[in-house]
C-alpha positions in Angstrom: 42.2 28.4 15.3 44.6 26.5 17.6 43.1 24.2 20.2 44.3 24.4 23.8 46.9 21.9 24.8 45.4 18.6 25.7 42.0 19.4 24.1 40.4 16.6 22.2 40.8 16.8 18.4 37.2 16.0 17.9 34.2 17.2 19.9 31.0 15.4 19.2 28.1 17.9 18.7 25.4 17.7 21.4 22.8 17.4 18.6 24.3 14.0 17.7 23.9 12.5 21.1 20.2 11.6 21.2 20.7 9.7 17.9 23.7 7.9 19.3 21.8 7.0 22.4 18.8 5.7 20.4 21.1 3.5 18.2 22.8 2.1 21.3 19.4 1.5 23.0 18.0 -0.3 20.0 21.0 -2.8 20.0 20.7 -3.3 23.8 16.9 -3.8 23.7 17.3 -6.4 20.9 20.0 -8.3 22.8 18.8 -8.0 26.4 15.1 -7.2 26.3 13.5 -4.3 28.0 13.5 -5.4 31.7 17.2 -6.4 31.6 18.4 -3.4 29.6 20.4 -1.1 31.9 20.8 2.6 31.3 24.5 2.5 32.1 25.0 -0.1 29.3 23.1 2.0 26.8 25.2 5.0 27.9 28.5 3.0 27.5 27.5 1.9 24.0 26.6 5.4 23.0 29.9 6.7 24.4 28.2 9.1 26.9 27.8 9.2 30.7 24.7 7.8 32.3 23.9 11.4 33.4 24.0 12.5 29.8 21.3 9.9 29.0 19.0 11.6 31.6 19.6 15.0 29.9 17.6 13.7 26.9 15.3 10.9 28.3 13.6 10.7 31.7 12.8 7.0 31.6 13.6 3.8 29.8 10.1 4.0 28.3 11.0 7.4 26.8 14.1 5.8 25.2 12.0 3.0 23.7 9.6 5.5 22.3 12.5 7.4 20.8 13.9 4.1 19.3 10.5 3.6 17.6 10.1 7.2 16.4 13.6 7.8 15.2 14.9 4.4 14.0 11.7 2.7 12.9 9.0 5.1 12.0 11.0 6.7 9.1 11.2 3.3 7.4 7.4 2.8 8.0 6.7 6.2 6.5 8.8 5.3 3.4 6.9 2.0 3.0 3.5 3.7 3.4 4.4 6.4 0.8 5.4 3.6 -1.6 2.1 1.8 -1.0 0.1 4.9 -1.5 1.9 6.0 -4.7 2.0 2.6 -6.4 -0.7 2.4 -9.1 -0.2 -1.3 -9.8 0.2 -4.0 -10.9 -0.3 -5.4 -7.4 2.3 -8.3 -7.7 5.0 -5.8 -8.4 4.0 -3.8 -5.3 4.1 -6.9 -3.1 7.5 -8.0 -4.3 9.0 -4.5 -3.8 7.5 -4.2 -0.3 8.8 -7.7 0.6 12.3 -6.8 -0.5 12.3 -3.5 1.4 11.0 -5.1 4.6 13.2 -8.2 4.3 16.3 -6.1 3.9 15.4 -4.0 6.9 14.8 -7.1 9.1 18.0 -8.7 7.8 20.3 -5.8 8.4 19.0 -4.0 11.5 18.1 -5.1 15.1 14.4 -4.4 14.5 13.6 -8.1 14.7 15.1 -8.4 18.1 13.1 -5.4 19.3 9.9 -6.9 17.9 10.6 -10.1 19.8 11.2 -8.1 22.9 7.8 -6.3 22.5 6.0 -9.6 22.1 7.8 -11.3 25.0 7.5 -8.4 27.5 4.1 -6.9 26.5 2.3 -8.4 29.5 4.6 -6.8 32.0 5.2 -3.6 29.9 2.0 -3.0 28.0 3.1 0.5 27.0 5.7 -1.1 24.8 3.0 -3.0 22.9 0.8 0.1 22.6 3.7 2.2 21.2 4.7 -0.6 18.8 1.1 -1.0 17.6 0.2 2.7 17.3 3.4 3.8 15.6 4.2 0.8 13.5 1.8 -2.1 13.2 -1.5 -0.2 12.8 0.0 2.1 10.1 1.6 -0.7 8.0 -1.4 -3.0 8.3 -3.8 -0.2 7.3 -1.6 1.0 4.4 -1.3 -2.5 3.0 -5.0 -3.2 3.5 -5.8 -0.1 1.5 -3.5 -1.2 -1.3 -5.3 -4.6 -1.3 -8.6 -2.9 -1.5 -7.4 -0.7 -4.4 -6.1 -3.9 -6.2 -9.5 -5.6 -5.7 -11.2 -2.6 -7.3 -8.9 -3.0 -10.3 -9.7 -6.7 -10.5 -6.2 -7.9 -9.5 -7.2 -9.5 -6.2 -10.0 -11.9 -5.4 -12.8 -10.9 -3.0 -12.0 -11.1 0.7 -11.2 -9.0 3.7 -8.3 -6.7 2.8 -7.1 -6.5 6.4 -6.9 -10.3 6.6 -5.0 -10.4 3.3 -2.6 -7.9 4.8 -2.1 -10.0 7.9 -1.6 -13.1 5.8 1.3 -11.4 4.0 3.0 -10.4 7.3 2.5 -13.5 9.3 5.4 -15.7 7.9 7.8 -12.8 8.3 6.9 -12.5 12.0 7.3 -16.3 12.5 10.7 -16.1 10.8 11.8 -13.3 13.0 10.7 -15.1 16.2 12.4 -18.2 15.0 15.7 -16.4 14.4 15.6 -14.5 17.7 14.4 -17.4 19.9 15.7 -20.7 18.5 18.8 -19.9 16.4 20.7 -18.7 19.5 20.2 -22.2 21.1 21.4 -24.1 18.0 18.4 -24.4 15.7 19.2 -23.9 12.0 18.1 -20.5 10.8 16.0 -19.3 7.8 17.2 -16.8 5.2 14.6 -14.1 5.8 14.7 -12.6 2.3 14.5 -16.1 0.8 11.6 -16.9 3.1 9.8 -13.8 2.0 10.5 -14.4 -1.7 9.0 -17.9 -1.6 6.1 -16.8 0.5 5.2 -13.9 -1.7 4.9 -16.1 -4.8 2.7 -18.5 -3.0 0.6 -15.7 -1.6 0.2 -14.0 -4.9 -1.1 -17.2 -6.5 -3.5 -17.6 -3.6 -5.1 -14.2 -3.8 -5.3 -13.9 -7.6 -8.8 -13.8 -9.1 
């Protein structure tokens, strides 16, 4: 079939547009924060008009929710499935999980979005609620359950599984905040995967029976 004269050679399917808007929004949120992010900039990065953004999302909060649900939750679901299916030994599970999360932090804007949520939660509490309910609560709960199972197998010493889960996550969060806050003003950065590798070995020695 011949295209009319002057017609574009490629027409993007409308079904692709929400995903393109979400990807653009994730980058803008990570760079500018929530308050400073403008819909016209998100639209420009997505290659659509500002009006097209409103066809899919009514508010900037709706776009943020879509960022979490489309760009982050699938990774969380994969990690939770891995935690639930892994029979042991526990050190192998922790190393695998750390590699997965470290790679995600190192190659996507998720760290910048996390810093945005932390920095703007007081003025935009809905961001923190969405981040907690869709991401943090699920991952903390899944890892705490894995710790509890490892304790039952005798692989982990007695202690609160939820606290053990938080202890594993904490240095990663500090590393992300450092990278997003201090590196842009000249501080030397940390290699996030290397930070996690070293932390995991220290952590595993500390919780061993």
